[in-house]
N, C-alpha and C positions, 0 to 999 in steps of 0.2 A: 455622543461617543458610542462607538460600536462595541456591543457586548460580545465577549468570546462565547463560543458554543460550549455547552457543558456536556461532558461525556461520562458514561458509566463504563469502566474498563473491567471486563469479566474474563478471567483466564482459566482455561482448562489445563490443570497441571498434568493430567494423564497424557496430553498430546503436545504440550509445549515445554521445551527445555528452558532451564533457568538462564542459560547464556543469552537468550533473546530478550531479557527483560529491559535492558537499556534501549534496545531498538524499539520495542513496543512503546515505551514512555516517550522517547524522543519523537517518534512519528506522530503521536497524539498531540504533542505541543504545536505541531504545524497546523492542526485542525481546530484546536481549542484547549480547554482545560479539563483534566480528569477529576471529576467531582467524587466519583466512586472508584475505588481500586480494590477489587476482590479476586482472590484466586481459590479454586475449588479442588479438593483432593482428599485422600485418606492420609492424614499427617501422622498416623500411628505406624506407618510402614517405613522402613529404613530408606527406601528409594526417594522419599520426599525430602530427606535431609538436605539435598543439594539446593533447595529453595530457601533455606533459613536465612542465610546472609542477605540474599536479594530482597526478601520481604522486609527485613529490618531496615535496610538502607533506603528503601523506597516507600516505606509506610504503606505496604499492601496488606490488607486484612485477609488472613487465611480462613476459609470456611471448611469445617470438617464434614466429610461425607464418607462414611464407612463403606467398604466394599462388601456388600451383602452376598454377592454371588461371585465366585472365582472366575476371572477372565472377562467380567462384564464391566464396562466403563460406568462407574458410579456417580460421576460428577454431572452428567447430563441433566438429570431431573433437578438437582439443586441449582444449577445455573439458570435453567429455564424458569423455575419458580421465582428466583430472585430478580431475573430480568423483567418479568411481568409485574412484580411488586414495585420495582423502580419505575417502570413505565407509567403505572397508575398513580405514582406519587407526584407526577408532573414536575419533577425537579431537574430533568435533563433534556437535552436536545438531540442526543444520539447515543449510540452504543458501540463499543469496540468488543468484538467477540474473537478472542484469541484461541483458536483451535484449528486442527486439521480434520475434524470429525464432521462428516456429512449429516449427522443427527441434528445439527443446529441449523439446517437449511430452513425448516419451517419456522423456527424462531426468528431468523433474520427476515424472512418474508413478512411475518406478522408485525414485527417492529416497524418495518417500512410502511406497511398499511396504516399504521398509527401515525405516520408523518415523521418518524425518527430517521436520522441519518445513521446508517449501519456500515461500519468499517470492519471488515474481516481481516484477520492476520493468522497465517499458518504457513506450512511448508509447501513445496511444489507438489507434493503428493495429495494435497487437498482436492477432493472430488469437485468437478465442475458445477454441479447444482448448488453447492454452498457458495462458491465464488460468485455465481450469477445472481444469487439472492441478495448480495451485498451491494451497496452503492459503490464502494471501493474495496479492493482486496490487495493486501501487501504480502509478498512472499518473504517471510522472515529469514529463511536459509539463504536466499539470494542477497538480501540486504546485509546479512551477517558476513557473507563471503566478500561482498564489496567493501565493507568496513575493514575487514581483516587485510584485504589487499592494499587499501589506502594507507593503513598503518605501516605495512611493510615498505611501501613506496616512500612514505615520509621518512622512515628511519634510514633508508638507504640514500635518500636525497638524489635519486637518479632520474626522477621525472617531475615535471611541473604539472599543475592541474590541467593546463591546456593540452599537453601531450597525452595525458591519460584519457582525455575526452576524445582524442583522435584514434585511440586504440581500444575499441570495445572488445569484451571478452568473446572468444569464438565459441564457447561452450553452448551458447544459446542462439547462435546465428540462424539456426533452422526455424526459429520462432519469429524471425523478423518479417518474413514475406507477408503473412496475413495483416500485420500492422501497417506495413508500407502500402498495401492495397487499400486498406481502410482509410488511410490518410488521403490517398488520391481521390477516393470516392467522396469523402467529406468535403474536400476542397471543391470538387465539381458541383456538389449540391449547395454549398453555402457561400461561395466566393462572389466578389463583385463582378462588374462587367469586364474588367481587365484580368480576371482570374485570381486576384489576390484575396487572401483571407487572414484576418487577425489571428496571430498565433495562439493567443490565450483562448480564443473561441474554438479553435481547432482542438486544443488540449482538453477543453471542457467537454466537447462532443465525444472525443475519443475515449475519455474515461467512462462516459455513460454507456458506450457500446462495449468497452472492454474494461470491466471493473478492476482487473488485475494489471492494467497497463501502468508501467513505471519506467522511466528512462534508465533508472539505475539497474534494472534487470538486463539492460543491454550494454552496461559498462559506462554510461554517461552520468554526469552530475546535473546537467540542465537540458531543457528541451531544445534550445537553439542549436547547440553542437550536434545533438542527435539528428535533428532535421537536416543539418548541413552535411551530414555523413551519407545521406541518401542520394542516389543519383536520379531519383524520380521527381524531386521537388527543388525549388530554389527559394531563397529568402532575401528580404530587403529590410533595412533598418530605417525608420523614419524618426528624425529628431523631434523631441518634444520640449524644446527650450531647456530650462534648468532641470527638468525632470528626466533627462537622459533621452532614451529612444524607445520606440515600440517596434516589434518585429512582425512582418507579414510574410506569408508563404504562398506559393502557387505551384501548380504542376508544371513539369518540364515536358515538352513534346519528346516523343521517343527519339526523333532524329537529332535532338540537341542534348541528350543525356550525357553526363560526364562519364568518361571511361574510368574504371577503377584500376 
């Protein structure tokens, strides 16, 4: 029986809003189980009150850290010390560092050196060095926006899940080109003699090169419709008996690309 990965979820309340808590916990369930759930901040200040309900409902332990110097993020050192203590306890397989602060870049790198899986979660403003130091990075503001849009669409009953997949949000279209280029490169490097590559393998390599890659950032719910929206690649489904089918992808020659 496969054992689920155990994660320590450490949240920087100075940089993460309470509205993201459901997304943070939902995302980690896709990777494993949250063994530790701790959040760091100065709980004596009024601004921290927004977290109270979220902490109670999700059994998250608040860790008090006074702001010794005005204007200085006080949670960094407490999170780092706890992370190292948890690392040496040998009770987890990975860490979730929820923050948009680049000060955690070295911590993420150190945890990976120790063989830990590190998943970062923060907003789009997160500096690139912190993102690159993680195995994966998830944009909470983008996921939150997607979730809000899905709720609105559900309440209006105006779109099916398939139609939503065919209409990616235009606000991030400028970020698609480097991903599309990377996909073509990966296929060229790893495909079989006929140019086909197993989609799951493509996804695995892509995330390693772009830790912040997530099809939901582009308005899709799954990898297959995302790939099928690109005019640079084509897909095929191969039946696997009672187990459904698997998907393969290959590059399309420029002369045969679909017109948009």
